[in-house]
VMD Tcl script that draws the C-alpha trace (Angstrom):
set ca {
  {-91.22 -21.94 -88.46}
  {-90.71 -22.15 -84.65}
  {-89.47 -18.53 -83.36}
  {-87.87 -18.33 -79.92}
  {-86.74 -15.35 -78.23}
  {-83.75 -15.72 -76.24}
  {-82.39 -12.91 -73.90}
  {-78.68 -12.23 -73.13}
  {-76.21 -10.49 -71.48}
  {-73.29 -10.20 -73.66}
  {-70.07 -8.89 -71.70}
  {-67.06 -6.61 -73.20}
  {-63.04 -7.18 -71.84}
  {-59.89 -6.11 -72.55}
  {-57.52 -9.01 -73.89}
  {-54.08 -7.60 -75.24}
  {-55.32 -3.83 -75.11}
  {-58.41 -4.41 -77.29}
  {-62.17 -4.51 -76.41}
  {-63.49 -8.22 -77.35}
  {-66.08 -10.36 -76.59}
  {-66.20 -12.07 -73.07}
  {-68.71 -14.26 -71.56}
  {-72.43 -14.51 -72.44}
  {-75.23 -15.33 -70.10}
  {-78.70 -15.73 -70.45}
  {-81.72 -14.49 -68.47}
  {-85.20 -15.04 -68.56}
  {-86.84 -11.63 -69.02}
  {-85.98 -8.15 -70.79}
  {-85.91 -6.64 -67.22}
  {-83.59 -8.76 -65.79}
  {-81.29 -8.95 -69.05}
  {-80.75 -5.02 -68.36}
  {-80.10 -5.31 -64.26}
  {-78.02 -7.63 -65.26}
  {-76.01 -5.73 -67.73}
  {-75.91 -2.53 -65.79}
  {-74.43 -4.57 -62.70}
  {-71.96 -6.46 -64.53}
  {-70.58 -3.27 -66.76}
  {-69.78 -2.19 -63.32}
  {-67.18 -4.86 -62.31}
  {-65.61 -4.79 -66.13}
  {-65.19 -2.67 -68.90}
  {-69.28 -3.04 -70.68}
  {-72.02 -5.26 -71.08}
  {-75.45 -5.49 -74.00}
  {-78.46 -6.87 -73.34}
  {-79.64 -8.11 -76.41}
  {-83.14 -10.38 -77.28}
  {-82.36 -12.16 -80.16}
  {-85.43 -14.39 -82.13}
  {-83.99 -17.37 -84.44}
  {-86.24 -20.23 -85.72}
  {-84.73 -22.78 -83.15}
  {-85.38 -25.45 -85.99}
  {-83.25 -24.37 -88.67}
  {-80.95 -22.12 -86.61}
  {-81.82 -18.83 -88.62}
  {-81.68 -15.61 -86.93}
  {-84.98 -13.47 -87.57}
  {-83.97 -10.67 -85.61}
  {-81.86 -9.11 -83.03}
  {-82.37 -6.37 -81.07}
  {-79.40 -4.31 -78.40}
  {-82.01 -3.33 -75.20}
  {-79.24 -1.62 -74.05}
  {-75.73 -1.63 -73.86}
  {-73.24 -0.32 -70.16}
  {-69.52 0.87 -70.56}
  {-67.60 0.38 -73.32}
  {-68.84 -1.98 -75.95}
  {-67.30 -2.90 -79.45}
  {-68.32 0.12 -81.91}
  {-69.02 -2.81 -84.71}
  {-71.02 -4.62 -82.52}
  {-74.30 -2.97 -83.63}
  {-73.45 -3.66 -86.86}
  {-72.83 -7.30 -86.16}
  {-76.63 -7.37 -85.81}
  {-77.33 -5.85 -89.49}
  {-80.32 -6.90 -91.07}
  {-82.79 -7.96 -87.36}
}
mol new
graphics top color blue
foreach p $ca { graphics top sphere $p radius 0.5 }
foreach p [lrange $ca 0 end-1] q [lrange $ca 1 end] { graphics top cylinder $p $q radius 0.2 }
display resetview
């Protein structure tokens, strides 16, 4: 089992009067993910910085941790990582 950690900034946008998932960007560090998420949230409805740990051989999610949320983020977003 080869676990790989990926740091992601997930944006949220308004589409048809609903808050939906937008673009996703990878970053090299946790602090960079938090800074980028906070900066992006000033221009769009919201963002979240996430640490994802997965087995890159099988694609199986081991754990996902939300490092920070800025602005409007879907209510069910954190729940989508249940069990992680």
